[in-house]
N, CA, C and O of each residue as an XYZ file, in Angstrom:
360
protein
N     324.134    260.467    106.897
C     324.440    259.071    106.575
C     324.463    258.424    108.044
O     325.165    258.915    108.928
N     323.679    257.326    108.253
C     323.675    256.711    109.310
C     324.296    255.378    109.325
O     324.018    254.584    108.427
N     325.245    255.013    110.419
C     325.995    253.863    110.112
C     325.186    252.587    110.601
O     325.675    251.459    110.542
N     323.887    252.853    111.098
C     323.108    251.725    111.312
C     322.692    251.029    110.079
O     322.385    249.839    110.134
N     322.658    251.748    108.869
C     322.240    251.246    107.649
C     323.444    250.794    106.805
O     324.173    251.624    106.263
N     323.633    249.536    106.706
C     324.694    249.101    105.745
C     324.199    247.686    105.194
O     323.534    246.885    105.851
N     324.574    247.534    104.057
C     324.091    246.243    103.315
C     324.193    245.018    104.199
O     325.049    244.853    105.069
N     323.159    244.125    103.856
C     322.994    242.813    104.557
C     324.178    241.893    104.430
O     324.464    241.133    105.356
N     324.851    241.933    103.357
C     325.916    240.945    103.038
C     327.277    241.403    103.812
O     328.263    240.683    103.968
N     327.141    242.642    104.230
C     328.314    243.020    104.985
C     328.072    242.664    106.413
O     327.041    243.090    106.935
N     328.960    241.879    107.160
C     328.725    241.397    108.442
C     328.981    242.234    109.579
O     328.675    241.817    110.696
N     329.545    243.450    109.420
C     329.808    244.179    110.548
C     330.086    245.678    110.184
O     330.525    245.920    109.059
N     329.866    246.650    111.025
C     330.169    247.997    110.736
C     331.774    248.127    110.430
O     332.175    248.757    109.451
N     332.510    247.584    111.200
C     333.944    247.568    110.855
C     334.164    247.180    109.546
O     334.794    247.967    108.840
N     333.730    245.999    109.005
C     334.001    245.755    107.751
C     333.407    246.780    106.702
O     334.008    246.998    105.650
N     332.329    247.341    106.983
C     331.726    248.287    106.122
C     332.581    249.416    106.026
O     332.700    249.936    104.917
N     333.282    249.949    107.127
C     334.164    251.050    106.973
C     335.380    250.732    106.143
O     335.798    251.525    105.300
N     335.956    249.549    106.391
C     337.222    249.030    105.674
C     336.833    249.073    104.300
O     337.500    249.739    103.508
N     335.745    248.384    103.906
C     335.398    248.255    102.356
C     335.213    249.717    101.783
O     335.740    250.048    100.721
N     334.433    250.580    102.545
C     334.193    251.866    102.020
C     335.537    252.652    101.919
O     335.709    253.377    100.939
N     336.491    252.547    102.871
C     337.801    253.138    102.657
C     338.463    252.882    101.549
O     338.961    253.744    100.824
N     338.505    251.501    101.340
C     339.227    250.879    100.205
C     338.534    251.530     98.945
O     339.238    252.074     98.094
N     337.410    251.491     98.839
C     336.613    252.026     97.628
C     336.952    253.548     97.413
O     337.164    254.014     96.293
N     336.984    254.245     98.513
C     337.262    255.816     98.521
C     338.728    255.891     97.967
O     339.013    256.834     97.230
N     339.718    254.900     98.298
C     340.984    255.020     97.583
C     340.999    254.700     96.175
O     341.773    255.338     95.461
N     340.205    253.740     95.623
C     340.002    253.380     94.252
C     339.345    254.881     93.599
O     339.856    255.316     92.568
N     338.463    255.461     94.102
C     337.867    256.586     93.597
C     338.854    257.707     93.437
O     338.810    258.444     92.452
N     339.827    257.859     94.484
C     340.697    258.848     94.457
C     341.734    258.711     93.317
O     342.208    259.664     92.698
N     342.043    257.340     93.108
C     342.944    257.030     92.008
C     342.365    256.934     90.580
O     343.010    256.528     89.613
N     341.083    257.351     90.549
C     340.433    257.480     89.254
C     339.485    256.379     88.806
O     339.146    256.315     87.625
N     339.043    255.504     89.718
C     338.034    254.553     89.431
C     336.775    255.230     88.906
O     336.527    256.402     89.187
N     335.943    254.444     88.102
C     334.752    255.143     87.635
C     333.657    254.824     88.701
O     333.491    253.745     89.271
N     332.909    256.033     88.863
C     331.931    256.114     89.861
C     330.766    255.305     89.419
O     330.438    255.270     88.233
N     330.094    254.615     90.405
C     328.752    253.868     90.116
C     327.533    254.554     90.001
O     326.544    254.063     89.457
N     327.577    255.774     90.543
C     326.345    256.592     90.671
C     326.692    257.977     90.650
O     327.862    258.263     90.905
N     325.832    258.934     90.377
C     325.940    260.323     90.279
C     326.642    260.896     91.600
O     326.230    260.403     92.650
N     327.577    261.803     91.688
C     328.279    262.195     92.828
C     327.212    263.052     93.539
O     326.543    263.895     92.942
N     327.087    262.759     94.965
C     326.103    263.549     95.698
C     326.958    264.326     96.766
O     326.450    265.272     97.367
N     328.259    263.930     97.006
C     328.979    264.576     97.896
C     330.370    264.771     97.285
O     330.759    263.919     96.486
N     331.163    265.821     97.587
C     332.423    266.101     97.029
C     333.410    265.180     97.751
O     334.450    264.881     97.165
N     333.180    264.739     98.897
C     334.037    263.754     99.679
C     333.921    262.449     99.207
O     332.830    261.939     98.952
N     335.173    261.787     99.055
C     335.285    260.656     98.359
C     334.688    259.413     99.318
O     333.937    258.527     98.911
N     335.147    259.544    100.548
C     334.540    258.578    101.626
C     333.069    258.475    101.683
O     332.471    257.400    101.715
N     332.475    259.713    101.696
C     330.924    259.724    101.759
C     330.280    259.073    100.543
O     329.282    258.356    100.625
N     330.958    259.390     99.328
C     330.414    258.823     98.034
C     330.853    257.297     98.016
O     330.133    256.556     97.348
N     331.796    256.809     98.579
C     332.065    255.394     98.537
C     330.960    254.704     99.547
O     330.384    253.680     99.179
N     330.703    255.249    100.728
C     329.792    254.668    101.579
C     328.208    254.675    100.898
O     327.426    253.748    101.111
N     327.927    255.634    100.212
C     326.734    255.749     99.473
C     326.635    254.670     98.505
O     325.579    254.049     98.387
N     327.869    254.349     97.660
C     327.868    253.337     96.677
C     327.690    251.902     97.494
O     326.978    251.051     96.961
N     328.226    251.647     98.592
C     328.215    250.533     99.460
C     326.674    250.301     99.808
O     325.993    249.322     99.506
N     326.274    251.493    100.549
C     324.809    251.194    100.928
C     323.757    250.867     99.936
O     322.747    250.226    100.227
N     324.047    251.368     98.654
C     323.058    251.059     97.489
C     323.462    249.672     96.873
O     322.857    249.194     95.913
N     324.472    249.087     97.458
C     324.682    247.765     96.890
C     325.284    247.706     95.470
O     325.086    246.790     94.671
N     326.014    248.756     95.266
C     326.501    248.909     93.924
C     327.938    248.443     93.712
O     328.453    248.447     92.594
N     328.513    248.078     94.713
C     329.886    247.562     94.827
C     330.190    246.003     95.026
O     329.925    245.495     96.116
N     330.658    245.349     94.150
C     330.852    243.894     94.448
C     332.177    243.627     95.217
O     333.154    244.326     94.948
N     332.247    242.805     96.011
C     333.258    242.399     96.734
C     333.177    240.992     97.452
O     332.069    240.476     97.600
N     334.219    240.412     97.863
C     334.262    239.254     98.362
C     335.400    238.907     99.360
O     336.312    239.734     99.337
N     335.557    237.912    100.203
C     336.536    237.827    101.047
C     337.831    237.410    100.377
O     338.849    237.519    101.062
N     337.937    236.980     99.226
C     339.174    236.588     98.569
C     339.453    235.054     98.895
O     338.621    234.419     99.542
N     340.428    234.564     98.521
C     340.960    233.267     98.865
C     341.388    233.144    100.492
O     341.811    234.112    101.124
N     341.247    232.073    100.951
C     341.601    231.786    102.403
C     343.164    231.917    102.433
O     343.794    231.477    101.471
N     343.782    232.462    103.415
C     345.026    232.514    103.619
C     345.674    231.256    103.890
O     345.106    230.458    104.635
N     346.992    230.927    103.287
C     347.551    229.617    103.682
C     348.036    229.771    105.166
O     348.309    230.867    105.654
N     348.120    228.582    105.844
C     348.717    228.643    107.176
C     350.261    228.648    107.008
O     350.930    228.009    106.195
N     350.640    229.452    107.892
C     352.187    229.542    107.906
C     352.965    228.286    108.013
O     352.641    227.381    108.783
N     353.953    228.243    107.261
C     354.837    226.999    107.386
C     355.668    227.236    108.657
O     356.184    228.344    108.804
N     355.828    226.328    109.541
C     356.692    226.508    110.769
C     357.933    225.673    110.589
O     358.034    224.528    110.149
N     358.831    226.484    111.017
C     360.175    225.938    111.223
C     360.770    226.431    112.472
O     360.546    227.579    112.858
N     361.528    225.606    113.128
C     362.294    225.773    114.348
C     361.339    225.944    115.479
O     361.731    226.403    116.552
N     360.104    225.593    115.282
C     358.977    225.300    116.536
C     358.237    226.716    116.683
O     357.570    226.836    117.711
N     358.257    227.702    115.884
C     357.662    228.851    116.127
C     356.165    228.828    115.410
O     355.900    229.377    114.340
N     355.347    228.152    116.146
C     354.091    227.927    115.505
C     353.148    229.374    115.643
O     353.068    230.088    116.642
N     352.531    229.551    114.446
C     351.635    230.723    114.449
C     352.344    232.043    114.304
O     351.656    233.061    114.236
N     353.368    232.104    114.263
C     354.192    233.461    114.278
C     354.682    233.461    112.685
O     355.075    232.451    112.100
N     354.594    234.641    112.163
C     354.943    234.798    110.692
C     356.440    234.727    110.597
O     357.166    235.030    111.544
N     356.866    234.336    109.478
C     358.303    234.117    109.192
C     358.821    235.511    108.572
O     357.968    236.221    108.038
N     360.049    235.920    108.599
C     360.404    237.149    108.051
C     360.147    237.082    106.410
O     360.468    236.155    105.668
N     359.525    238.237    106.074
C     359.118    238.207    104.629
C     357.682    237.823    104.328
O     357.165    238.095    103.244
N     357.006    237.148    105.358
C     355.648    236.818    105.203
C     354.797    238.151    105.637
O     355.131    238.982    106.482
N     353.690    238.135    104.889
C     352.706    239.404    105.120
C     352.130    239.244    106.357
O     351.230    238.406    106.403
N     352.430    239.873    107.462
C     351.730    239.640    108.592
C     350.151    240.218    108.570
O     349.268    239.723    109.270
N     349.965    241.216    107.758
C     348.560    241.588    107.531
C     348.125    241.050    106.202
O     348.595    241.524    105.167
N     347.303    240.144    106.187
C     346.814    239.587    104.852
C     345.459    240.126    104.552
O     344.601    240.234    105.428
N     345.264    240.479    103.258
C     344.043    241.118    102.937
C     342.922    240.193    102.895
O     343.000    239.186    102.190
N     341.939    240.431    103.552
C     340.828    239.458    103.709
C     339.573    239.709    102.763
O     338.888    238.774    102.348
N     339.346    240.920    102.481
C     338.352    241.316    101.510
C     338.896    242.224    100.461
O     339.871    242.963    100.591
N     338.132    242.074     99.386
C     338.509    242.923     98.261
C     337.420    243.595     97.674
O     336.334    243.017     97.687
N     337.516    244.772     97.135
C     336.491    245.597     96.468
C     336.827    245.647     95.016
O     337.981    245.879     94.655
N     335.857    245.437     94.173
C     336.197    245.302     92.653
C     335.687    246.470     92.083
O     335.799    246.667     90.873
């Protein structure tokens, strides 16, 4: 499997790897496979599904800008999710 080949709608290799990892997690937890398994490894199978454009995904809703109090602009408040999920795999 060559990393130079990834679906056109995926904008970078980094995003491809993130999406394939998330899909591999879904497969590990029992998600239905979208194609016959060619490899016993979940990550390779997830990457194959992504390359064949069998997986629907989107960026999700845009994150809300953090509300600032006490002049700390741009810094997350306690309890805020510092890492917000940008893309989802369905």
